[in-house]
C-alpha beads as a LAMMPS data file, in Angstrom:
LAMMPS data file: protein, C-alpha beads

72 atoms
71 bonds

1 atom types
1 bond types

-500.0 500.0 xlo xhi
-500.0 500.0 ylo yhi
-500.0 500.0 zlo zhi

Masses

1 110.0

Atoms # bond

1 1 1 477.760 387.386 -210.016
2 1 1 481.128 388.760 -208.396
3 1 1 483.308 387.146 -206.457
4 1 1 482.173 388.558 -203.198
5 1 1 478.430 387.600 -204.145
6 1 1 479.485 383.925 -204.882
7 1 1 481.777 383.822 -201.799
8 1 1 478.575 384.786 -199.695
9 1 1 476.520 382.045 -201.403
10 1 1 479.420 379.515 -200.502
11 1 1 478.904 380.930 -196.762
12 1 1 474.974 380.264 -197.172
13 1 1 475.660 377.031 -197.880
14 1 1 477.786 376.219 -195.163
15 1 1 475.730 378.181 -192.407
16 1 1 472.938 376.214 -193.309
17 1 1 474.828 372.649 -192.739
18 1 1 476.417 373.521 -189.751
19 1 1 474.281 376.422 -187.960
20 1 1 472.828 373.625 -185.309
21 1 1 476.217 371.603 -185.187
22 1 1 477.890 373.153 -180.937
23 1 1 481.508 372.536 -182.309
24 1 1 481.117 375.496 -184.974
25 1 1 481.051 379.171 -183.398
26 1 1 480.857 380.895 -186.668
27 1 1 481.170 381.454 -190.526
28 1 1 482.699 383.885 -192.149
29 1 1 484.642 385.501 -195.093
30 1 1 488.268 386.070 -195.338
31 1 1 490.929 387.421 -197.846
32 1 1 490.909 389.718 -200.215
33 1 1 489.022 390.097 -203.526
34 1 1 491.578 387.983 -205.422
35 1 1 491.715 385.395 -202.660
36 1 1 488.611 384.975 -200.648
37 1 1 488.806 381.988 -198.359
38 1 1 485.437 380.392 -196.307
39 1 1 486.413 380.500 -192.961
40 1 1 485.100 378.059 -190.158
41 1 1 485.572 378.968 -186.432
42 1 1 485.762 376.174 -184.209
43 1 1 485.325 375.263 -180.451
44 1 1 488.013 373.288 -180.586
45 1 1 490.265 372.330 -183.448
46 1 1 490.261 368.876 -182.595
47 1 1 486.890 368.217 -183.343
48 1 1 486.435 369.163 -187.001
49 1 1 483.284 368.277 -188.165
50 1 1 483.683 364.895 -190.114
51 1 1 481.274 366.357 -193.445
52 1 1 483.009 369.674 -193.869
53 1 1 484.330 370.275 -197.183
54 1 1 487.797 370.993 -197.845
55 1 1 485.805 373.631 -200.599
56 1 1 482.570 374.674 -201.341
57 1 1 481.570 376.545 -204.546
58 1 1 484.699 376.697 -205.800
59 1 1 486.026 378.657 -202.574
60 1 1 488.405 377.085 -200.155
61 1 1 487.254 376.510 -196.606
62 1 1 490.136 376.880 -193.642
63 1 1 489.064 375.876 -189.648
64 1 1 490.569 378.483 -186.993
65 1 1 489.755 377.323 -183.321
66 1 1 488.281 380.392 -181.313
67 1 1 486.586 378.520 -178.361
68 1 1 483.172 379.224 -177.903
69 1 1 481.476 382.620 -178.202
70 1 1 478.775 383.999 -176.607
71 1 1 477.477 386.783 -174.817
72 1 1 478.944 388.515 -171.751

Bonds

1 1 1 2
2 1 2 3
3 1 3 4
4 1 4 5
5 1 5 6
6 1 6 7
7 1 7 8
8 1 8 9
9 1 9 10
10 1 10 11
11 1 11 12
12 1 12 13
13 1 13 14
14 1 14 15
15 1 15 16
16 1 16 17
17 1 17 18
18 1 18 19
19 1 19 20
20 1 20 21
21 1 21 22
22 1 22 23
23 1 23 24
24 1 24 25
25 1 25 26
26 1 26 27
27 1 27 28
28 1 28 29
29 1 29 30
30 1 30 31
31 1 31 32
32 1 32 33
33 1 33 34
34 1 34 35
35 1 35 36
36 1 36 37
37 1 37 38
38 1 38 39
39 1 39 40
40 1 40 41
41 1 41 42
42 1 42 43
43 1 43 44
44 1 44 45
45 1 45 46
46 1 46 47
47 1 47 48
48 1 48 49
49 1 49 50
50 1 50 51
51 1 51 52
52 1 52 53
53 1 53 54
54 1 54 55
55 1 55 56
56 1 56 57
57 1 57 58
58 1 58 59
59 1 59 60
60 1 60 61
61 1 61 62
62 1 62 63
63 1 63 64
64 1 64 65
65 1 65 66
66 1 66 67
67 1 67 68
68 1 68 69
69 1 69 70
70 1 70 71
71 1 71 72
C-alpha cells in the first residue's frame, strides 16, 4: 500500500466516525507525499469533537475552521 492509499484509509476511518457530526464540514488529505495530513474542516474551531484523535492510522490530524459548507 502506498502512503496516499494509507492516507485515504485513514480519511475513511474519520469519515465513518464523523460523517453525521454537524460540527464537521468535511474531511480531506493535504500535504506532500512525504508529509501527508488528514484535515478535518470544522464549522467552528471552538467546537472540536471531543473524540477526534490527534493521529489516525499513523497520520497526524489537523483541524481548520472553514464554517458551514453548502450549496448556493
